[in-house]
Each structure stands twice: as structure tokens, then as C-alpha cells.
N, C-alpha and C positions, 0 to 999 in steps of 0.2 A: 504495499499499500504505499501510497504517496500522500503525504499531508501538506499544503501549501502552508509554509511557516509563517505565522505573524502574532499578534496577541490575542490567540484564540481561547475561547472557553475550555475549561476543564470538560463540561457537560459534552461538548462536540466531539472531543477528544475521545470519550467514552462511548460515545455513540457511533462514532467511526469506527472504532476497534468491534464493538457489537455487530455492526454490519457485515464486517466481512467473515464473521464464523456462523452466521445463522442462516439456515435455508428451510425452515419448515415453511408450509404454505396456508393461505386461507382461500376459502371459496371465490372463484374467478368473479370480476366486475364486470358489467356489460360494457359494449364501446359506447363513445359519446358522439362522433361524426355520425355513425348510424346510415353511412352512404354506401349503396351498393358498389360505386366506383371509387371508395375512398383510395384504394390502392394505386389511382390513376391519377390523384392531386397534385404530385409532384410532378410527374412528366407534361400534364397539362400546362402547368405553370412554366416549364422550359420551354415547351413548345410555345408559348406564347411570344417567349424572348426570342427562340429562333426564328419565328416568322416576323417578327417585330424588325429585326436586323436585317434580314433579307428583303423585308417590304423597302426597307431605306436603299439598300443594295439597288432594288428593281429601279428606283427614281434615278439613282446615280448613272446606272447603265442607260437608261433612255435617254438622259442628256450626253452621255459620250457618244451613243450613236449618231447623234446629229450633225457631227462633222468630223474629218480625218484630225483636227487639232484636239478637239474635246476627247476623241478615243487616244491619242497618243498620251494627253495627259492623265486619263484614265489608267493608260498602261502603266505610266511612272509611278501612280499613286499605289496601285495594287503591288507593283515591285517594292516599293517603300515598305508596305504593310508587312508582305512577305517577308523580307530582310529582316524586319522587327520580329518575327516569329521565330528567327533563327539567329539568335545573339550570339553562338559560337562560331557561325559561319565563316565569318571574314578571318577570324585568328585560326580556324582550322585548314582554311586554304593553302596558306603559305607552307603547309607541311604536307600537301597533298600530291606532289611530284613522288612516283615511287621511289624510296631510296634503295630498295632492293628487289630483285627479280629472281628467282630459281625456278627453273623448268625441270621437270623429268622428262621422261622419253617421248618423243613424238609418236601418236598413234597413225600407222600408214596402212592403206589397204589398195593392193593393185588395180581394185574395180573401183575406188571411189575417185571423184574428181578433186580430192581435197585432203590434208594433213589435220590431224588436231593435236596441238600443243597444249599440254599440261602447267600450267604455271602458278606460282605463288607469289603474291606483292607483299612485301614489308614482312614477311613472315604471319601474316594474318588473312589475306583474301586469297580464295582459291577460285580457279576460272577455268574453263577450255576455251581455247581460241583455235577457230575453224579458218584454213588457210587454203584456198583455191591452189591449184597446181599449176594454174596460167602464170607465164610472166607477167612483170610491170606491176605498177601500184594499181590497187584496187579500192573501191568504194568499202565503208566499212560498217558494221552494226553493233552497237552495245545492246545485248539482250539481258533484260531484267526479269528474273523468276519470280513467279508468284509461290504461294506458300506450299509447294508440295514439299514433303519430307526429302524425296531426293534432288529437289533442286535441280543443277544443271543437267542431271542423269535421268531428269522424268522424260518419259518415252515420247510426249508432244513437243517438250522443248529440243530434244534431240531432232525430230522430225522437222522441226521449224527450222534449226541450225542446217541441217542436210541440205534442205530445199534452197535455203540463202546462200550457202556456200556452193551448189552446184550451179548457181547463176551467176556466181562471179563475185560475192560479197565476204570480206573477211567478218566473222562474226566472233564476238566476244560474251559469251554465256557465263554469268559470275552468280557464285554462291552468296545470296544476301546472308546478314547476320542471321544467326539461330537456325540456319539450314544447311543440308548437305553437309561439309565439312566443317561448319563454322557453328557447331551448338555451343551455346555461352553458358549454359547451367547444367552443369554434369556433376556427377559424382568423382570420386577419387580415381575410379578406372575409366573416366570417359563417357560413361552412359548418360543419355539424356534424361534430366528430373522431370521434364515435361513430356507430354505426348505429342504437341503440336506447335510450330513455330509460332502459330498465332498465341498461344499462351505463354510462350517464352517474350514474345515481342511485348504483352501487354505487360508483363511483370517488370520488365526491364524499362519500360515506358514510365513507370511511376517513380524510379529513382532516376531517369532522366530528365522528368519535370522538375523534380525538387533540386536538381544541380543545374537548373537553367538550360536544358536542351531537350531533346527529343529523340524517339528511335528513328522517325524520317529524316532527321539532320544527319543522324550516323550513316544512314544508308546513302544520302547525298554526299556525304564526305568521301565515302568508299567509292561511289561511282564517278567521282571526279578522280581518283586516285586510277581507277581503271580506264577512263577517258584519256587521261596524262599518258599511259602507257600504250593506249590504242593508237592516239594521235601522232606519236613519236616511233612507230613501228615502221621498218622499212618497207612493208609491203602495202602500205595503207597510203591512199591519197588523203590526206589529213582536210582538204575542202569538201571532202564527200563523206561525210559520217552523219548516220543517222541512229536513232534509238527506237525500241519497242519493248513492251512489256505486257505480260498477262495476268489480270487477277492483281494481288498484291504488288505484283512487278508493272502493272498498268498504273498504280499509284506511283512506283518509284519513277517511272517515265514521266508522268505529270508533274511531279515535284522538280525534276532533273531538268527537262527541256524548256522550263522556264528562266532557269539560271543560266545554262551554257550555250552561247551564242554559237559556239563550235557544231553544236546540233542543226543539221540541216534539214531533217525531216523526222517525223514523230509519230508511231504508231501506237494506239492504247487498245489493249482488248479486254473487255469483261471487267470494266471499272468507272468507265465515263459515265456520268448521270448528273442527276442534281441534287446536290448533297442535302437541300431542304427536305426534299422528298424522301430520301434514305433514311435522315434523321428521324424525321416524324414517323415512318414506318417502324424502323427497327432500332434506331440511335447508332451511335458510331460504332465501327467494327475494329478490330485489334489495334494496339497501340502503334503499329506504323503506317496507319493510315488517316490519322489526323494530327492537328497541332494544338495545342493548348491556345485558347484566344482565337481560333480560326474563325468562328462564327462571330464573334465580337468585333472582328476587323473586316466582316461582311465580304468574306473571300469564298467563291462557290469554284467547284472544280473548273466550271467554263472560264473563270478567271486566269487561271495558271496558262491556258491555252491563249487566252487574249493575249497575255502578256509577251508569249513567244509569237504572236503573228506578225507579220503575216508568211511564217515559214509553214511549209506543207504538212498538213494533219490528217490522219485516217482514223478514224474511230470504227473498231471492230465490236459488233454487239449481237446479242441473241435475243429474240423475242421471248425464250422461255427461261431467261437468266433470273437468276435471285437479284442482279444488279437490275434497279427500276429500269423498266424499256421506256416507259411513258418520260420519266425524268431524263433518260438518253435523248429522246426527241427534242424536248423543251431546251435543254442545255446546248444542243447542238444547233437549235435556230439562232441562240445567239452568236455563236461562233460563226455562221454563216451572213449574219448582218454585221459584224465586225469586219470580217475580210472582204466584205463588199465595199466598205469605205476604203480599203487600200488599194482597190482597183486590179488586183492582182488575178492573173490567169489560173494560180492554184487555189481554188477554193478548197475549204476543208471540205473531206468526205466522210459519209457514213455507209458502211458497209454492214447490213444486215441478215442474219441467217437465222432460221427457223430452229434454233438449237438452244443448249444450255449453256452454261458456265464453261468457259475454257477457249483454247485455241484450236479449234478443230481444221480438218483439212481444208475447207473453203476458206475460212479465215486467214490461216497461214498462206494460202495462193494469193488472195487478195493483198496481203502484207507484202509479198514479194513482188507483184508486180506494180504496187505502189512505190516501192524502194527503187526498182529499175527505171520507172519513167521519172522519178524526182531526182535519183543520183546517178543515173548512168543514160538519162534522155533516151530511153529505149522503151519502145512499147512492143517489142516482140513477145510472143507468146513464151512462158517459163520452160525451162529444162526442168523434169521431173522424172527421176529414178528412184527406185527401192534402195535404201543403204540399209546396213545392220544397226540395229538397235543395240547398243552396247550395255552390259551389266554397270552398275553403280560403281563396282570396286575397280572396273578396269578404266573409269574416267577420273577416279581419284588423284588428286594432285599429292596427296600424304600417305605414307604407308601405313597408318593406323586407320586413316579414314575421319580422323579428326585433328584439326590443325593444333588445339590446344593441348594435345597429346604429343604430337611431333615437333612441337616448339613451346617446351614447359616455360621458357621466358616470356613468351607472348602474353600479356596480361588479357583476362577475359574482359568484356564489356562490364560486367558487374564490377570488377576489380578498377577498372578506371574510373568507373563513376564514384566509388569509394576514395581513390585517389584525389579525384578532383573536389569531392566534399573536403576532404582533408585539407586541401590547399586553400579553402574559404575559411579556415579556424581562426585565423587572426581576423578577419571580417567580422566573424562573429563574436568575437571577444569585444569588438567595439561597441556591440549592440549594448552590451553591460554597463559602458562608460558614458552612453548617451543620456539625455533627460528622459523622463519617462512621457512626458508629452512628444517627444521628437518619436519615439518608439511606438508611441500609439498612433501617430499619424503613419508610419512607415507600414506597421501592422495592417491599419487599415486599408491601405493600398494594396498590399499583397492579397488581404481576404476579399477584397472589394468591396469594403463596407462604406457606404455614403453618409456624411452626417446629417443629413437632409432626412431625418426619419419621418415617417408618415405616422399620423395619428392610428392608436390602437382603438379599435372597436370590439367591445366584449358584448356577448350575447350568452345571456343565462340560459341553460338547457335545462336544468333543475336544482333545486334546492333544499335543504333541511331533510335530505335522506338519511334516515337514522341507520346506522349500523351497531353491532355490538359496543364499539370503544368509541365510535366518531360520528360525526354528522358529515355528510358528503355535499360539495355543492360541483355542480359541473358547468364550465364555461367553455365557450368556443371565442379565441382570439382571431382577430383579421386585421392586417394592413392592406390597404388597396392593392390589387395585382399580385398579391401573396397568397400561398396556401394557409388553409385554415389550421389555427394551434389548439388541438384540445388540451384542456388543463381539469384538475380534479384539484379541491381544496378539501381537506380532511380536518375536521376541528373536533378536538375533545369534546366527547360527550357532558363529562364532567365540568367543564368550564376551563379557560386559559390560566396559565400561570402569571403571576403579577407582571413579571419582565420574559413574557413568551418570545419566542423566536420562529421564524419561518424556515423550516428545511425542505428544500428542492432536491428532488430525487432523479435523477436522468439514468436510463438505462438502455443499451442496445436492444434488449428484448421487449423494452416497450412498457407502458405503464399497467398492462394487464397482468404482467408478471410481476412488475415492482411492488405492486399494491399487497402482493402475497407476501413481501419479505418481512419477517419479525421486527425489523428495525421500524417498520411504520407505527406498529403498535409500542414499541419503545418510546418513541417521540411523543406521540400521542399522550401515553400514560403519563409522560412529564409535564404535560401540558402546553404543548407546543403544537404548531400546525404542520402538516406535512403538503407539499405541493407536488404533485406529480404532473408531466406533460411527455407527449410524443413529439419529438422534432421531426422536422421533415424526413420522410424516408423510414421512419423506424413506427414500430407497432402499428398504429390503424391505418397509416398512410405506406407502410412498407410494399415495396413493388413486388410483384408476382414472380415467382421461381421462373415460372417459364419464359418471362421477359429478358431473362438474364443467363445466356450461354455458360454452363459451368466450366467450360474451356477458358474463362476469363478470371476464374478465381474469385470472383466478387458477387455477390448476391445483390448488388446494387449497382450494377455495370453500368447499364444502360442510363440511368440518373447522373450518376458520378460523372461518368466521362463527359456526357451531353454537357453537364454545367461546367466542367472545363473548358470546352471549345467556345462556350458563351462567354466565358471571362467572370464566372459567378462560381467559384468553388464551393463543393456542397459545405466544406467546412465552415466557409466564410458565412453561407447561408443559415447554418445552424447556430452559430453564433449572434446573428441577427435575432435569431427567434429566441434565443436565451435573454437577451437584453429587452426584447419585446416582452417577455414574461415578467421581467423585473420592473420594466415600466407599467405594466399593468398592476402588480402588487403595490408598487409606491404610489399607484393613483387612488387607491383603497384608503380612504381616510383612517380605518381602525389600524393600517399597517404601516403608517408614516414612519414611525419612529422606531420600528422594530428592526433588529438585525436579519439579514438573509443570508442562511448557510446552505451549502450546496454539496450533495454527492454526485459523482461521474462514475459510471462503471462502462468499461469497453471504449469503443472509438467516441463515444459521444462525451467521455470525459476530456478528451484533448479539444472538443469545443468549447467545453465548459473553462477548461484551461486558459483558453484564450479570453472568454468573456470576462472572467475573472480579472485577467491583466487590464482589460479594456474599461471595465465599469467599478468604481469604488465602493458601488452598493452592495457589491457582493461582499460579505466580510471574512467568509472562511470556505476553504473546498477541501474535498477529500476524493481522491481518485483511486481506483482499483481496475485492474487489468487492463491498463492503459500501455501503449508505447512509452519509452522514457525519453526516446529522442527520435528525431528523424532518421538518423542512422541505423535504426532498428530495421527500416523498410530496406536500405540498402544492403544490410547484412544478412536479413532473412528474406529474399525475395519471393519465397514460396507461400509465405504466411497468407492466408486467405483475408478478402474484405477490408483491404487498405485503400481502395481508390477513392473513397470519401474524405480520408483526409490529405489528399495530395493539394500541395499549394506550389504553384510555379515559382521557382527560383528561390525558396524558403531557405534552403542551406547556404545560400549567398548571403545570407543576412542575420539568422538567428538559428537556434535551437531551443527545444522546449524547455530545457532547463534555464533557458535565460529569461522566461517569462515570471519575471520577480518584481514585484510593486517598489521595492526598497532595494537599495544597493547592498545594505547591510545583510541581505538574505544570501548573498551568492557566497 
């Protein structure tokens, strides 16, 4: 247990200890919200913010499409917003030139029109380079893999690389972080600790965001390293390089082409759509496919292609894909309108097949025809021959099949994030030296908390409900455009003590479980008031399990990740609700002069810790089963249900141990 040190009362300490060791239960209480879709309240509020941001974007795009000058200004504005979401990008690019390249043997077959080189860049990036046998410099393609476990050895990716190489392209197929030979979260023998790359990306994304980065940014940096290698390859004509990707690789192609002008043509398969629709339908996908604050900055997927316009673009889509096809059509219309202003003959192309997710034969053939036209000025029908699909171990660049085993000195991404966090230790120490007011301003900025608080509206649902020891009053609190907050006030039936106090108890399990804890009886028997509430996403407003894929290791992934993209971290929103509760208590004339003490259990305790730091009206807090440091998330990436705690760049500024209201507490 962690107890916030201050001049706390002896009774509070006794109750805190009692709370930790008691577990018998009372009969369960009824819900307050009593709504059929209470579990959708948080998501509906987030979607309002989502649609509001994109409604503003729609107005801006309408103005941008009125003239070429407006559009170019819009391009620059989007580019600046995008770079603002990649804080480490400019710093990392100076180190993006490959400093080492090792190559295992070249795979050759007399029946093939190409060789396959197996390369390792900087002892960390594994890739296969397909080299056509014909002489002279050739156009080249960077190929970004989707989330298949075999990555570059995936059958459809080999078939795509074969087809491109047969038609005269050098092709570099890259293992992304967490896939193929680049698994990051492993046991001591090198075995993956997660079943899917999407899981690993999501778990590592939390550490990335806390340290001021993202998995997308890590992939972008890797892809620049690979581009620099390909760009300087003797066999490559550096003026004719394109990129393409499927699924998660389509996300990589989208983010990358917007940044690197050396890319002359781009193909995105099974990823391009309207983000607003996808987020409304499903919420964000895994951790490599979104950036924190992206919706806040009103960036849509189409914007990344508008940024790189008028370079040639091909979108490959399936009408039966889970990638929303209606969104694909709507987003593509924006591209067409933007390209039309440039007056280019190379308008964006949309190639649609009545199939599902992935790069099927018709899609890869369309991609090759597109690249031949754009990079070879050739419209001749493609060469197509069947080539042997090789097993993964043959295409592996390492002996063991994993880069972290063959190169033990290479740091995993988890280790890099911990090293990065440690480099900010001195900055975090400055937090302790700052004034309390300065730190509160900083914390509100990080949590996205405004000082312009809206009025608290209270609606009494029931009162004077008599139980064995207490009288219960139930209330719903509401601030405009925010979810409802259900609360219970439990007053001792025998009457209040002379100097009674209010004890707020917050629990990850929700107040229907909390009300059963023996501490409730203990506090009430001492003549004090108990206040219970469910903050957003907890108890009555907890999101349905089926809305949150278990591969993401978070039972509130949909809402917590969406909140991050909107720029309203779930932790900050919960802090606001705690302060709303305190506002309500202090508005009651009978409680104005009484102290407020709080218990926080689990992740909710971290929100309470922040509220205590920001609000002097909370006298004491006691926390149980909470993380004690942001570093706990970095050290233990497989722990579940941590997404609701994530604050962008938190570890650049402070750690949880810094949240003291007096310097003598350090």
C-alpha cells in the first residue's frame, strides 16, 4: 500500500490498513444509471469528439480545394501537424544511414529471372532484396509487410516480389518490428511472448508513447534506413523508386511516402479508408497504425496522400474486406479532387476486387502494371511466371531465425525505450524543484485538462433509502457534453460524528463491488460518510468485452486508444471526473467545511493520485494495487489493462513519485 504522506489523521491510517485486509461481502446494490446502453456512454462521448474534429477538417478541406494555392498551404499545414506527432523523427534521421550491412549467401536458381540477397542492416533490420538478372540500373520498390508472422516469407509477399522482379524491379522486402526475424518481446530462449505482431506492437506502443514516440515512428525510421540502402545500391536507379505495402504494411507506406520525396510512386493495399468511419465502427487498430493526438490534429488517412500529391498513387481495395469500403470510396474522392487541382495526367487510381483482405493475384498484377507505367513508362503486359515459394528458414538472414539471438548486443525495442526513459531522469528531477503552480500547469497540459470548467449539474435519483447501517442517496452528475457520473452517498443511520469526514472510495471493479467491502461499514460505523462513484469506463459504463479484442491485452482498448488519438487521455478524463465529484461535494452546504479523504484501488488509483496533486480540497489518499512508476509499464510490457494510464511524453517530465504537494515529502 502507498499512503500519500501529509498531516493525516490517525483514523484515516487505521481505516486504510483495515481496507487492505478485509474481503467479506454484502448483498449487491442496484445500478444507478439504469440504462440499457450504459456501456456505450464513454464511446459515444469519444465519437462526438471524433466527429467534431473531422467536421472541422471537412470545412478546412473544402477551402483547400478552392485553389492550388490553398491546397499547397493545406499540404504544408498537414505536414507540420504530422511532424509535430513525430517528435523524435528529425533527431533520428541523422542516424538513419546504414552504418553496417552484412549479407548471407545469395539465393539463386537457374530458372529464375532474379537473385535473392539476404541482408542485415545495423545488426537489427532483416530484409530480402530481389535483384533481376538483367544488366544496368533498374527501378526499385520498397515492400512493407503486413502483420503476418512470417513477414517477408509470407506466400503472397513472395509472389508479389517475384512478379515485380520478373518485370525488372529491384524489390526490398523488409521485416517490420515484431515480425519475421525481429520479434522484440521474447523469453530467454528467444521464443515470442505474444502470439501476434499486433499484440507486440500494441504493448510496445504504450512504452513508446510514454517516452514521447510511437511504433509508427520506429517503423518510419527503419524504413528510411532501408531506403538509404536501396537508394545507394549499384543496381538501382535512385530516381525511380516506389513503395508499397499491404494491410499494416499499407499503413507503413502511407506514413512513409508522405515524408520521403525520393518515393516517386506509392501503392497501398487493404488499408486506405476513412479513419472517421473505421474508428466509429471499431476503434483504432493495433499500436503501429495510429499516432497519439492524430484525430486532435484532424489528420485523416487521405491527408497523408494529399501531402505527397501529385506523385502517382494506387489504392488496392476489396469490397469484402473488413477495411471499410465505403470509407475507401469517400476518402478516394478527396484525393481525386486534390489531384485535379494540380492538373496532373497521373490521377490517383482505385483498383477494386470483389475479394477480402490481402494482396491477391489481381491486386499484385495491378500494382506491377502501375509501377511499370510510372517508373518505366512501359504499358506492355506484365511478365508472369510461376516461381518456387521458399520456406521461411531459407529466406532467414540470421542463423537462429531471430536477430536478438544472433546479435545479443543489439538492444530490443523495450530496452531502447527504457534507455530513453532513463535519459530523461534528470529532467524529471527538475519537476521536484519547480513550484507547485508550475507543475500543476504542466500536468494539466499533459492530461489535457482545461481550467474552464463547466457547471456541475446534479440529478437526485433516490434518497433516504434505508439499509442496515446507512441511508443511501443516489445522484447522477453531469457536465455539458460529458458522460454521466453515477454516485452514492452513504450516511450513517445512527447519525454523523461531530467532526465527520467524507471518504471517497474508487475501485477498478466499480462501486457495485466496492459497496460490499467491509471498509464501508467501518467508515459508517465511525460516523463518517462514504461516497462511491464509477468513473468513465468503470463499473456501469465499462465497455463490453466483445468490443475489445483480447489480443490487445486491454479490456478498455477501444475507448482508451481512441481517447489518445483525440488528445484526451483516459487518465486525464478520469481526473476531471474526480474533480467534478469534489466540486459537487463542496457545493453541498452541509459538507463545505468537512475534509475529503480518498481510497484508490488499481488503475483508478493513478487518476486519484493526479487529482490529489491538482486539488488541495482532497486531504488524504491511500492507494492499493497501483503501479508505483511509469517505468513499471516499460519493465512489465505484458501486464494487462494499462492503456487507460498512458499519457504522451509523461516520462519526459515526471514520474508518479514526483506527485507530492510539498517538497519536504520527497
